[in-house]
C-alpha positions as CSV (number, residue, x, y, z in Angstrom):
1,M,-47.7,41.7,-1.0
2,R,-44.2,41.3,0.4
3,L,-41.0,41.5,-1.8
4,T,-37.7,39.9,-1.1
5,L,-34.6,40.7,-3.1
6,V,-32.0,37.9,-2.7
7,A,-28.6,38.7,-4.1
8,V,-25.2,37.0,-4.1
9,G,-22.6,39.2,-2.6
10,K,-22.5,42.3,-0.5
11,L,-22.6,45.9,-1.8
12,K,-19.2,47.4,-0.9
13,D,-19.6,50.8,-2.4
14,P,-21.1,53.2,0.2
15,G,-22.7,55.4,-2.4
16,L,-24.4,52.4,-4.1
17,T,-25.5,51.1,-0.7
18,A,-27.1,54.4,0.1
19,L,-29.0,54.6,-3.2
20,C,-30.3,51.0,-2.7
21,D,-31.3,51.7,0.9
22,G,-33.0,54.9,-0.3
23,Y,-35.2,53.1,-2.7
24,Q,-36.0,50.5,-0.1
25,R,-37.2,53.2,2.3
26,R,-39.2,54.9,-0.4
27,L,-40.8,51.5,-1.4
28,R,-41.7,50.6,2.2
29,P,-45.1,52.5,2.3
30,Y,-46.3,50.7,-0.8
31,L,-44.7,47.2,-0.7
32,P,-42.5,46.0,2.1
33,L,-39.1,44.8,0.8
34,E,-36.4,42.8,2.5
35,Q,-32.9,42.6,1.0
36,I,-30.9,39.4,1.7
37,E,-27.3,39.0,0.8
38,C,-26.0,35.5,0.2
39,R,-22.4,34.4,0.3
40,D,-22.7,32.3,-2.9
41,R,-25.2,30.7,-5.4
42,D,-25.6,27.7,-3.2
43,A,-26.8,29.8,-0.3
44,L,-29.1,31.6,-2.8
45,R,-30.5,28.3,-4.0
46,E,-31.1,27.2,-0.4
47,R,-33.0,30.4,0.3
48,R,-35.1,29.8,-2.9
49,R,-36.0,26.3,-1.7
50,R,-37.3,27.7,1.6
51,G,-39.1,30.7,0.0
52,A,-42.9,30.8,-0.6
53,G,-44.6,32.7,-3.4
54,R,-43.2,33.5,-6.9
55,H,-39.6,33.3,-7.7
56,I,-38.3,35.8,-10.3
57,Y,-34.7,35.3,-11.5
58,L,-32.9,38.2,-13.1
59,D,-31.3,36.7,-16.2
60,E,-30.2,38.1,-19.5
61,R,-32.4,35.4,-21.2
62,G,-35.5,36.7,-19.5
63,D,-38.4,38.8,-20.6
64,T,-37.7,42.5,-21.0
65,P,-41.0,44.1,-19.9
66,S,-41.6,47.8,-19.9
67,T,-42.3,49.4,-16.5
68,L,-46.0,49.2,-17.2
69,E,-45.8,45.6,-18.2
70,L,-43.9,44.8,-15.0
71,A,-46.7,46.6,-13.1
72,D,-49.1,44.3,-14.9
73,W,-47.1,41.2,-13.7
74,L,-47.4,42.4,-10.1
75,R,-51.1,43.3,-10.5
76,A,-51.8,39.8,-11.9
77,W,-49.9,38.1,-9.0
78,Q,-51.9,40.2,-6.5
79,A,-55.1,39.2,-8.2
80,E,-54.0,35.6,-7.9
81,G,-53.5,36.1,-4.2
82,I,-49.8,35.7,-4.3
83,R,-48.4,37.2,-1.1
84,D,-44.6,36.8,-1.6
85,L,-42.5,37.8,-4.6
86,N,-38.8,36.8,-4.5
87,F,-36.3,38.4,-6.9
88,Y,-32.9,36.7,-7.3
89,I,-29.7,38.3,-8.5
90,G,-26.9,35.9,-9.1
91,D,-23.1,36.4,-9.0
92,A,-20.9,37.5,-11.9
93,D,-21.5,34.1,-13.6
94,G,-25.3,34.5,-13.4
95,F,-27.6,31.4,-13.3
96,D,-27.3,28.0,-14.8
97,D,-30.0,26.1,-16.7
98,D,-31.2,24.3,-13.5
99,D,-31.6,27.7,-11.8
100,R,-33.5,29.1,-14.7
101,R,-35.9,26.1,-14.8
102,A,-36.5,26.6,-11.1
103,A,-37.7,30.1,-11.6
104,D,-41.4,31.0,-12.0
105,R,-40.3,33.9,-14.3
106,L,-37.1,35.2,-15.8
107,L,-36.7,39.0,-15.9
108,A,-34.0,40.8,-17.9
109,L,-33.6,44.5,-17.0
110,S,-31.8,45.0,-20.2
111,R,-30.2,43.1,-23.0
112,L,-26.9,44.8,-22.0
113,T,-24.7,42.9,-19.6
114,L,-24.9,44.7,-16.2
115,P,-22.8,44.3,-13.1
116,H,-25.0,42.5,-10.5
117,R,-24.5,45.4,-8.1
118,L,-25.9,47.8,-10.6
119,A,-28.8,45.4,-11.4
120,R,-29.8,45.5,-7.8
121,L,-30.1,49.3,-7.9
122,L,-32.1,49.2,-11.2
123,L,-34.4,46.6,-9.9
124,L,-35.1,48.5,-6.7
125,E,-35.8,51.7,-8.7
126,Q,-38.2,49.9,-11.0
127,L,-40.0,48.2,-8.1
128,Y,-40.5,51.6,-6.5
129,R,-41.8,53.0,-9.8
130,V,-44.2,50.1,-10.3
131,A,-45.4,50.3,-6.7
132,T,-46.2,54.0,-7.0
133,H,-48.0,53.4,-10.3
134,L,-50.1,50.6,-8.8
135,A,-51.0,52.9,-5.9
136,G,-52.1,55.6,-8.3
137,H,-49.3,58.1,-7.5
138,P,-47.6,59.8,-10.4
139,Y,-43.9,59.0,-10.9
140,H,-41.8,60.5,-13.6
141,H,-42.6,59.2,-17.1
142,I,-44.9,56.2,-16.5
């Protein structure tokens, strides 16, 4: 399975960039992940139209699974033969109703409002945690 994280905007904080890159490196042996930064939501929508597989939008209205439930989502998609998972993080205004309808699944990392830059880090950490769990490796508190 291949993962793609598509986000509006660039990470400008070197510390946050290093943390995100670190999780991407740690994730690589389990599930390859590509990060794509789009200039705006229109570019993100174009990327979505061209993408194969499942499309998961991060949105405050989405489901709030536990880490193990998120692992179950990935396990089920793998069992279905889904090869590509695309995670989308919008800009500060989030997604509109049309965007949400275009998603295969809506995922909320929290009911709290999070800056989209921080949401990227949290998503990467959770994907790493899920991948290690699915591979049978222990990771703190799963």
